[in-house]
N, CA, C and O atoms as a printed pandas DataFrame, in Angstrom:
     atom_number atom_name residue_name chain_id  residue_number  x_coord  y_coord  z_coord
0              1         N          MET        A               1  184.059   61.351  189.134
1              2        CA          MET        A               1  185.255   60.624  188.854
2              3         C          MET        A               1  185.042   59.180  189.315
3              4         O          MET        A               1  184.535   58.923  190.407
4              5         N          MET        A               2  185.440   58.262  188.458
5              6        CA          MET        A               2  185.284   56.847  188.786
6              7         C          MET        A               2  186.590   56.125  188.480
7              8         O          MET        A               2  187.368   56.571  187.636
8              9         N          GLY        A               3  186.827   55.027  189.154
9             10        CA          GLY        A               3  188.035   54.268  188.872
10            11         C          GLY        A               3  188.148   53.036  189.738
11            12         O          GLY        A               3  187.217   52.657  190.448
12            13         N          ARG        A               4  189.334   52.412  189.660
13            14        CA          ARG        A               4  189.576   51.173  190.410
14            15         C          ARG        A               4  190.460   51.394  191.631
15            16         O          ARG        A               4  190.986   50.428  192.185
16            17         N          ALA        A               5  190.630   52.588  192.046
17            18        CA          ALA        A               5  191.444   52.942  193.218
18            19         C          ALA        A               5  192.908   52.562  193.035
19            20         O          ALA        A               5  193.609   52.316  194.016
20            21         N          GLY        A               6  193.369   52.513  191.811
21            22        CA          GLY        A               6  194.784   52.272  191.540
22            23         C          GLY        A               6  195.279   50.889  191.914
23            24         O          GLY        A               6  196.430   50.745  192.325
24            25         N          ARG        A               7  194.439   49.861  191.784
25            26        CA          ARG        A               7  194.868   48.502  192.133
26            27         C          ARG        A               7  194.664   47.559  190.950
27            28         O          ARG        A               7  193.854   46.638  191.052
28            29         N          PRO        A               8  195.362   47.749  189.837
29            30        CA          PRO        A               8  195.138   46.905  188.662
30            31         C          PRO        A               8  195.541   45.447  188.890
31            32         O          PRO        A               8  195.028   44.555  188.214
32            33         N          GLN        A               9  196.438   45.198  189.819
33            34        CA          GLN        A               9  196.841   43.810  190.064
34            35         C          GLN        A               9  195.773   43.025  190.824
35            36         O          GLN        A               9  195.795   41.794  190.809
36            37         N          PHE        A              10  194.833   43.716  191.493
37            38        CA          PHE        A              10  193.801   43.033  192.268
38            39         C          PHE        A              10  192.403   43.152  191.652
39            40         O          PHE        A              10  191.613   42.211  191.729
40            41         N          ASP        A              11  192.096   44.289  191.050
41            42        CA          ASP        A              11  190.749   44.525  190.532
42            43         C          ASP        A              11  190.762   44.589  189.010
43            44         O          ASP        A              11  191.637   45.220  188.416
44            45         N          ASP        A              12  189.784   43.930  188.378
45            46        CA          ASP        A              12  189.676   44.010  186.934
46            47         C          ASP        A              12  188.477   44.847  186.495
47            48         O          ASP        A              12  188.203   44.943  185.299
48            49         N          HIS        A              13  187.766   45.447  187.429
49            50        CA          HIS        A              13  186.638   46.315  187.118
50            51         C          HIS        A              13  186.436   47.317  188.249
51            52         O          HIS        A              13  186.955   47.158  189.354
52            53         N          GLY        A              14  185.678   48.337  187.940
53            54        CA          GLY        A              14  185.373   49.349  188.945
54            55         C          GLY        A              14  183.864   49.506  189.082
55            56         O          GLY        A              14  183.111   49.142  188.178
56            57         N          VAL        A              15  183.438   50.033  190.183
57            58        CA          VAL        A              15  182.016   50.231  190.457
58            59         C          VAL        A              15  181.791   51.704  190.793
59            60         O          VAL        A              15  182.540   52.300  191.568
60            61         N          ALA        A              16  180.753   52.273  190.201
61            62        CA          ALA        A              16  180.389   53.652  190.504
62            63         C          ALA        A              16  178.927   53.671  190.927
63            64         O          ALA        A              16  178.085   53.027  190.302
64            65         N          LEU        A              17  178.639   54.387  191.955
65            66        CA          LEU        A              17  177.281   54.506  192.471
66            67         C          LEU        A              17  176.884   55.971  192.397
67            68         O          LEU        A              17  177.530   56.833  192.992
68            69         N          ILE        A              18  175.810   56.243  191.656
69            70        CA          ILE        A              18  175.347   57.621  191.493
70            71         C          ILE        A              18  174.002   57.744  192.187
71            72         O          ILE        A              18  173.048   57.051  191.835
72            73         N          LEU        A              19  173.928   58.617  193.161
73            74        CA          LEU        A              19  172.680   58.839  193.899
74            75         C          LEU        A              19  172.107   60.186  193.494
75            76         O          LEU        A              19  172.749   61.224  193.651
76            77         N          VAL        A              20  170.866   60.152  192.959
77            78        CA          VAL        A              20  170.212   61.389  192.545
78            79         C          VAL        A              20  168.743   61.351  192.943
79            80         O          VAL        A              20  168.193   60.293  193.247
80            81         N          GLN        A              21  168.136   62.496  192.934
81            82        CA          GLN        A              21  166.693   62.553  193.173
82            83         C          GLN        A              21  165.976   61.991  191.947
83            84         O          GLN        A              21  166.503   62.043  190.836
84            85         N          ASP        A              22  164.796   61.464  192.149
85            86        CA          ASP        A              22  164.051   60.832  191.069
86            87         C          ASP        A              22  163.780   61.807  189.917
87            88         O          ASP        A              22  163.683   61.393  188.762
88            89         N          VAL        A              23  163.661   63.076  190.228
89            90        CA          VAL        A              23  163.380   64.082  189.210
90            91         C          VAL        A              23  164.546   64.193  188.215
91            92         O          VAL        A              23  164.319   64.402  187.023
92            93         N          LYS        A              24  165.762   64.056  188.685
93            94        CA          LYS        A              24  166.941   64.220  187.839
94            95         C          LYS        A              24  167.450   62.897  187.264
95            96         O          LYS        A              24  168.456   62.892  186.555
96            97         N          LYS        A              25  166.801   61.808  187.543
97            98        CA          LYS        A              25  167.255   60.491  187.103
98            99         C          LYS        A              25  167.362   60.418  185.576
99           100         O          LYS        A              25  168.348   59.898  185.053
100          101         N          HIS        A              26  166.365   60.932  184.861
101          102        CA          HIS        A              26  166.381   60.891  183.403
102          103         C          HIS        A              26  167.557   61.700  182.839
103          104         O          HIS        A              26  168.219   61.273  181.892
104          105         N          PHE        A              27  167.803   62.864  183.430
105          106        CA          PHE        A              27  168.909   63.707  182.970
106          107         C          PHE        A              27  170.247   62.978  183.068
107          108         O          PHE        A              27  171.042   63.006  182.129
108          109         N          TYR        A              28  170.493   62.332  184.198
109          110        CA          TYR        A              28  171.772   61.654  184.387
110          111         C          TYR        A              28  171.891   60.407  183.530
111          112         O          TYR        A              28  172.995   60.078  183.095
112          113         N          LYS        A              29  170.815   59.709  183.273
113          114        CA          LYS        A              29  170.866   58.563  182.358
114          115         C          LYS        A              29  171.205   59.042  180.952
115          116         O          LYS        A              29  172.020   58.434  180.257
116          117         N          LYS        A              30  170.579   60.128  180.544
117          118        CA          LYS        A              30  170.874   60.698  179.233
118          119         C          LYS        A              30  172.335   61.147  179.174
119          120         O          LYS        A              30  173.016   60.936  178.170
120          121         N          PHE        A              31  172.803   61.759  180.239
121          122        CA          PHE        A              31  174.187   62.222  180.327
122          123         C          PHE        A              31  175.182   61.064  180.202
123          124         O          PHE        A              31  176.245   61.228  179.602
124          125         N          LEU        A              32  174.850   59.902  180.761
125          126        CA          LEU        A              32  175.759   58.757  180.735
126          127         C          LEU        A              32  175.768   58.020  179.395
127          128         O          LEU        A              32  176.813   57.524  178.976
128          129         N          TYR        A              33  174.627   57.942  178.723
129          130        CA          TYR        A              33  174.528   57.069  177.554
130          131         C          TYR        A              33  174.505   57.792  176.215
131          132         O          TYR        A              33  174.591   57.132  175.180
132          133         N          GLU        A              34  174.396   59.081  176.188
133          134        CA          GLU        A              34  174.388   59.821  174.936
134          135         C          GLU        A              34  175.620   60.720  174.870
135          136         O          GLU        A              34  176.140   61.152  175.899
136          137         N          PRO        A              35  176.083   60.997  173.643
137          138        CA          PRO        A              35  177.247   61.885  173.519
138          139         C          PRO        A              35  176.953   63.261  174.107
139          140         O          PRO        A              35  175.842   63.781  174.012
140          141         N          PHE        A              36  177.965   63.815  174.703
141          142        CA          PHE        A              36  177.828   65.107  175.366
142          143         C          PHE        A              36  178.736   66.108  174.651
143          144         O          PHE        A              36  179.932   65.854  174.509
144          145         N          PRO        A              37  178.193   67.236  174.199
145          146        CA          PRO        A              37  179.047   68.200  173.490
146          147         C          PRO        A              37  180.062   68.836  174.440
147          148         O          PRO        A              37  179.733   69.212  175.565
148          149         N          VAL        A              38  181.285   68.946  173.965
149          150        CA          VAL        A              38  182.343   69.561  174.753
150          151         C          VAL        A              38  182.412   71.034  174.392
151          152         O          VAL        A              38  182.506   71.387  173.217
152          153         N          GLU        A              39  182.365   71.876  175.380
153          154        CA          GLU        A              39  182.434   73.311  175.167
154          155         C          GLU        A              39  183.726   73.841  175.763
155          156         O          GLU        A              39  184.198   73.365  176.795
156          157         N          SER        A              40  184.274   74.819  175.103
157          158        CA          SER        A              40  185.527   75.399  175.565
158          159         C          SER        A              40  185.312   76.849  175.977
159          160         O          SER        A              40  184.563   77.584  175.334
160          161         N          ARG        A              41  185.963   77.245  177.034
161          162        CA          ARG        A              41  185.941   78.649  177.441
162          163         C          ARG        A              41  186.933   79.461  176.621
163          164         O          ARG        A              41  186.865   80.689  176.589
164          165         N          TYR        A              42  187.852   78.772  175.960
165          166        CA          TYR        A              42  188.922   79.447  175.237
166          167         C          TYR        A              42  188.915   79.032  173.766
167          168         O          TYR        A              42  189.824   78.325  173.332
168          169         N          PRO        A              43  187.906   79.456  172.982
169          170        CA          PRO        A              43  187.857   79.024  171.585
170          171         C          PRO        A              43  188.983   79.604  170.734
171          172         O          PRO        A              43  189.318   79.045  169.690
172          173         N          LYS        A              44  189.570   80.718  171.168
173          174        CA          LYS        A              44  190.626   81.355  170.378
174          175         C          LYS        A              44  192.020   81.046  170.913
175          176         O          LYS        A              44  192.993   81.688  170.516
176          177         N          LEU        A              45  192.123   80.075  171.806
177          178        CA          LEU        A              45  193.419   79.770  172.418
178          179         C          LEU        A              45  194.448   79.330  171.381
179          180         O          LEU        A              45  195.609   79.734  171.448
180          181         N          LYS        A              46  194.028   78.505  170.424
181          182        CA          LYS        A              46  194.962   78.035  169.399
182          183         C          LYS        A              46  195.496   79.207  168.585
183          184         O          LYS        A              46  196.686   79.274  168.277
184          185         N          LYS        A              47  194.603   80.124  168.242
185          186        CA          LYS        A              47  195.000   81.297  167.465
186          187         C          LYS        A              47  195.986   82.163  168.247
187          188         O          LYS        A              47  197.002   82.590  167.698
188          189         N          TYR        A              48  195.699   82.425  169.514
189          190        CA          TYR        A              48  196.573   83.269  170.323
190          191         C          TYR        A              48  197.917   82.600  170.604
191          192         O          TYR        A              48  198.957   83.256  170.565
192          193         N          SER        A              49  197.897   81.294  170.888
193          194        CA          SER        A              49  199.165   80.616  171.160
194          195         C          SER        A              49  200.028   80.580  169.904
195          196         O          SER        A              49  201.250   80.697  169.994
196          197         N          SER        A              50  199.411   80.420  168.732
197          198        CA          SER        A              50  200.176   80.467  167.485
198          199         C          SER        A              50  200.799   81.842  167.288
199          200         O          SER        A              50  201.943   81.952  166.845
200          201         N          ALA        A              51  200.058   82.879  167.612
201          202        CA          ALA        A              51  200.573   84.245  167.471
202          203         C          ALA        A              51  201.759   84.484  168.406
203          204         O          ALA        A              51  202.736   85.125  168.020
204          205         N          VAL        A              52  201.673   83.977  169.618
205          206        CA          VAL        A              52  202.776   84.139  170.576
206          207         C          VAL        A              52  204.025   83.396  170.090
207          208         O          VAL        A              52  205.133   83.929  170.147
208          209         N          ILE        A              53  203.837   82.174  169.617
209          210        CA          ILE        A              53  204.976   81.394  169.114
210          211         C          ILE        A              53  205.615   82.091  167.922
211          212         O          ILE        A              53  206.840   82.166  167.829
212          213         N          PHE        A              54  204.784   82.607  167.001
213          214        CA          PHE        A              54  205.317   83.333  165.850
214          215         C          PHE        A              54  206.096   84.565  166.289
215          216         O          PHE        A              54  207.160   84.856  165.741
216          217         N          ALA        A              55  205.574   85.291  167.275
217          218        CA          ALA        A              55  206.264   86.489  167.760
218          219         C          ALA        A              55  207.621   86.132  168.365
219          220         O          ALA        A              55  208.601   86.850  168.163
220          221         N          ILE        A              56  207.677   85.040  169.097
221          222        CA          ILE        A              56  208.952   84.610  169.702
222          223         C          ILE        A              56  209.955   84.251  168.623
223          224         O          ILE        A              56  211.111   84.670  168.686
224          225         N          PHE        A              57  209.520   83.469  167.621
225          226        CA          PHE        A              57  210.443   83.086  166.551
226          227         C          PHE        A              57  210.881   84.289  165.728
227          228         O          PHE        A              57  212.021   84.348  165.268
228          229         N          SER        A              58  209.976   85.251  165.542
229          230        CA          SER        A              58  210.329   86.461  164.814
230          231         C          SER        A              58  211.403   87.238  165.578
231          232         O          SER        A              58  212.361   87.731  164.983
232          233         N          TYR        A              59  211.241   87.341  166.882
233          234        CA          TYR        A              59  212.234   88.026  167.709
234          235         C          TYR        A              59  213.575   87.295  167.661
235          236         O          TYR        A              59  214.627   87.923  167.542
236          237         N          LEU        A              60  213.531   85.964  167.754
237          238        CA          LEU        A              60  214.778   85.200  167.724
238          239         C          LEU        A              60  215.474   85.336  166.380
239          240         O          LEU        A              60  216.701   85.400  166.318
240          241         N          LYS        A              61  214.690   85.381  165.296
241          242        CA          LYS        A              61  215.278   85.555  163.976
242          243         C          LYS        A              61  216.000   86.894  163.899
243          244         O          LYS        A              61  217.113   86.968  163.379
244          245         N          GLN        A              62  215.375   87.956  164.414
245          246        CA          GLN        A              62  216.017   89.272  164.422
246          247         C          GLN        A              62  217.294   89.247  165.253
247          248         O          GLN        A              62  218.301   89.849  164.879
248          249         N          LEU        A              63  217.244   88.552  166.373
249          250        CA          LEU        A              63  218.425   88.456  167.235
250          251         C          LEU        A              63  219.560   87.721  166.531
251          252         O          LEU        A              63  220.717   88.132  166.626
252          253         N          VAL        A              64  219.245   86.648  165.835
253          254        CA          VAL        A              64  220.262   85.895  165.095
254          255         C          VAL        A              64  220.870   86.768  164.004
255          256         O          VAL        A              64  222.082   86.733  163.790
256          257         N          LEU        A              65  220.054   87.541  163.319
257          258        CA          LEU        A              65  220.577   88.424  162.271
258          259         C          LEU        A              65  221.490   89.499  162.847
259          260         O          LEU        A              65  222.499   89.842  162.231
260          261         N          ILE        A              66  221.159   90.030  164.003
261          262        CA          ILE        A              66  222.016   91.034  164.651
262          263         C          ILE        A              66  223.362   90.423  165.020
263          264         O          ILE        A              66  224.409   91.029  164.790
264          265         N          VAL        A              67  223.334   89.237  165.585
265          266        CA          VAL        A              67  224.583   88.565  165.959
266          267         C          VAL        A              67  225.410   88.243  164.715
267          268         O          VAL        A              67  226.631   88.400  164.721
268          269         N          ALA        A              68  224.744   87.792  163.650
269          270        CA          ALA        A              68  225.465   87.483  162.412
270          271         C          ALA        A              68  226.100   88.744  161.823
271          272         O          ALA        A              68  227.244   88.709  161.368
272          273         N          ASP        A              69  225.365   89.853  161.829
273          274        CA          ASP        A              69  225.926   91.115  161.329
274          275         C          ASP        A              69  227.134   91.536  162.162
275          276         O          ASP        A              69  228.165   91.930  161.616
276          277         N          PHE        A              70  227.004   91.452  163.476
277          278        CA          PHE        A              70  228.118   91.830  164.356
278          279         C          PHE        A              70  229.336   90.938  164.095
279          280         O          PHE        A              70  230.470   91.416  164.063
280          281         N          THR        A              71  229.090   89.651  163.910
281          282        CA          THR        A              71  230.189   88.718  163.658
282          283         C          THR        A              71  230.861   89.039  162.329
283          284         O          THR        A              71  232.086   88.987  162.226
284          285         N          LEU        A              72  230.072   89.370  161.316
285          286        CA          LEU        A              72  230.633   89.711  160.011
286          287         C          LEU        A              72  231.451   90.992  160.102
287          288         O          LEU        A              72  232.545   91.069  159.542
288          289         N          ILE        A              73  230.942   91.984  160.791
289          290        CA          ILE        A              73  231.676   93.244  160.951
290          291         C          ILE        A              73  232.980   93.000  161.702
291          292         O          ILE        A              73  234.026   93.529  161.325
292          293         N          LEU        A              74  232.921   92.210  162.751
293          294        CA          LEU        A              74  234.130   91.893  163.514
294          295         C          LEU        A              74  235.138   91.142  162.650
295          296         O          LEU        A              74  236.338   91.397  162.752
296          297         N          TYR        A              75  234.685   90.235  161.815
297          298        CA          TYR        A              75  235.568   89.471  160.925
298          299         C          TYR        A              75  236.257   90.399  159.923
299          300         O          TYR        A              75  237.458   90.283  159.679
300          301         N          VAL        A              76  235.480   91.322  159.345
301          302        CA          VAL        A              76  236.052   92.259  158.364
302          303         C          VAL        A              76  237.083   93.155  159.039
303          304         O          VAL        A              76  238.149   93.394  158.471
304          305         N          LEU        A              77  236.794   93.654  160.229
305          306        CA          LEU        A              77  237.748   94.518  160.944
306          307         C          LEU        A              77  239.019   93.755  161.297
307          308         O          LEU        A              77  240.115   94.303  161.190
308          309         N          MET        A              78  238.890   92.510  161.714
309          310        CA          MET        A              78  240.089   91.732  162.062
310          311         C          MET        A              78  240.898   91.379  160.820
311          312         O          MET        A              78  242.122   91.271  160.886
312          313         N          LYS        A              79  240.236   91.201  159.711
313          314        CA          LYS        A              79  240.940   90.876  158.481
314          315         C          LYS        A              79  241.773   92.076  157.990
315          316         O          LYS        A              79  242.869   91.915  157.453
316          317         N          ARG        A              80  241.214   93.284  158.193
317          318        CA          ARG        A              80  241.929   94.485  157.776
318          319         C          ARG        A              80  243.137   94.769  158.650
319          320         O          ARG        A              80  244.181   95.194  158.157
320          321         N          ASN        A              81  242.991   94.529  159.969
321          322        CA          ASN        A              81  244.073   94.834  160.907
322          323         C          ASN        A              81  244.235   93.668  161.853
323          324         O          ASN        A              81  243.724   93.730  162.971
324          325         N          PRO        A              82  244.918   92.606  161.466
325          326        CA          PRO        A              82  245.019   91.412  162.302
326          327         C          PRO        A              82  245.843   91.604  163.565
327          328         O          PRO        A              82  245.752   90.768  164.465
328          329         N          SER        A              83  246.637   92.652  163.682
329          330        CA          SER        A              83  247.495   92.814  164.864
330          331         C          SER        A              83  246.735   93.343  166.080
331          332         O          SER        A              83  247.215   93.198  167.204
332          333         N          SER        A              84  245.578   93.943  165.890
333          334        CA          SER        A              84  244.897   94.530  167.043
334          335         C          SER        A              84  243.773   93.680  167.542
335          336         O          SER        A              84  243.106   94.045  168.510
């Protein structure tokens, strides 16, 4: 991790010092100047999160339909016998 220590009003640049053994020097230079592939531990996360969201909306849709049916039944019963 590198940065300016959160002082943008005083510093306009940051300094990073990397100390490595001479054997690993080439590896770290390559790591700094060449693109590095990003790997994910969760390649199916998007698929699973979409499935969870769909399941929630499906459940909510069923719940809304149940409430709508109950409301319609209650309306019909009150229309038939408004005194009770």
